[in-house]
C-alpha positions as CSV (number, residue, x, y, z in Angstrom):
1,M,114.8,123.2,123.0
2,A,114.1,119.6,124.1
3,H,110.5,118.4,124.2
4,G,110.9,114.7,124.8
5,K,110.5,113.4,121.3
6,S,113.3,110.9,121.6
7,Y,112.0,109.7,124.9
8,Y,108.4,109.4,123.6
9,T,109.7,107.5,120.5
10,K,111.7,105.0,122.6
11,L,108.7,104.5,124.9
12,L,106.6,103.7,121.8
13,I,109.2,101.2,120.7
14,L,109.2,99.5,124.0
15,R,105.4,99.4,124.1
16,N,105.2,97.9,120.5
17,R,107.8,95.3,121.4
18,L,105.7,94.3,124.5
19,L,102.6,94.0,122.2
20,G,104.7,91.9,119.7
21,I,104.4,94.5,116.9
22,E,107.3,94.2,114.4
23,Q,109.1,97.5,113.9
24,Y,111.6,99.0,111.5
25,I,113.5,102.0,112.7
26,I,115.6,104.1,110.4
27,D,118.3,105.8,112.6
28,P,120.8,107.9,110.6
29,E,122.1,109.5,113.7
30,R,122.5,106.2,115.5
31,E,120.4,107.3,118.4
32,Y,118.6,104.0,118.9
33,I,121.5,101.6,118.8
34,N,121.4,101.0,122.7
35,I,117.6,100.2,122.7
36,A,117.9,98.0,119.6
37,T,120.8,96.1,121.3
38,K,119.0,95.6,124.6
39,L,115.9,94.4,122.8
40,E,118.0,92.0,120.8
41,G,117.1,93.7,117.5
42,T,119.0,93.5,114.3
43,L,121.1,96.5,113.1
44,F,121.8,97.0,109.4
45,K,124.4,99.4,108.1
46,I,122.9,100.9,104.9
47,G,125.0,103.2,102.7
48,P,127.1,103.4,99.7
49,T,129.9,101.2,101.1
50,S,127.5,98.7,102.6
51,D,126.6,95.3,101.2
52,T,123.1,95.7,102.8
53,Y,120.3,97.3,100.9
54,I,116.5,97.7,101.0
55,N,114.6,96.6,97.9
56,V,111.5,98.7,97.8
57,F,110.1,96.7,95.0
58,D,110.2,93.4,97.0
59,I,106.7,92.0,97.0
60,R,105.8,89.8,100.0
61,K,104.8,86.2,99.0
62,E,101.5,86.4,100.9
63,S,100.5,89.5,98.9
64,I,100.4,87.5,95.5
65,E,96.9,86.3,94.9
66,D,94.7,85.5,91.9
67,N,91.9,87.8,93.0
68,E,91.7,91.6,93.3
69,K,91.3,91.7,97.1
70,G,95.0,90.9,98.0
71,Y,97.4,93.2,99.7
72,L,99.3,94.0,96.5
73,A,96.1,94.8,94.5
74,T,94.9,97.0,97.4
75,K,98.1,99.0,97.4
76,I,98.1,99.4,93.6
77,R,94.5,100.7,93.8
78,Q,95.3,103.2,96.5
79,S,98.4,104.6,94.7
80,N,98.7,107.0,91.9
81,W,100.8,104.7,89.8
82,I,100.2,104.8,86.0
83,F,100.9,101.5,84.1
């Protein structure tokens, strides 16, 4: 039974685009290819045969700071990581 979830999600994507909010959409069923193309988004094929990958350990340059108030320090404090 359809409840409009895809429609609502696409509407949110359009609204966020108008507000200038950067978005990342993981689309294993390729449902959002048309909207990404029309909004001049970038499509990445990710999979075992692809040269593209996501490095979850990539640390943004602006998060590296000397004090304990930076982005990275905040994320580490909020997590349950044990070092």
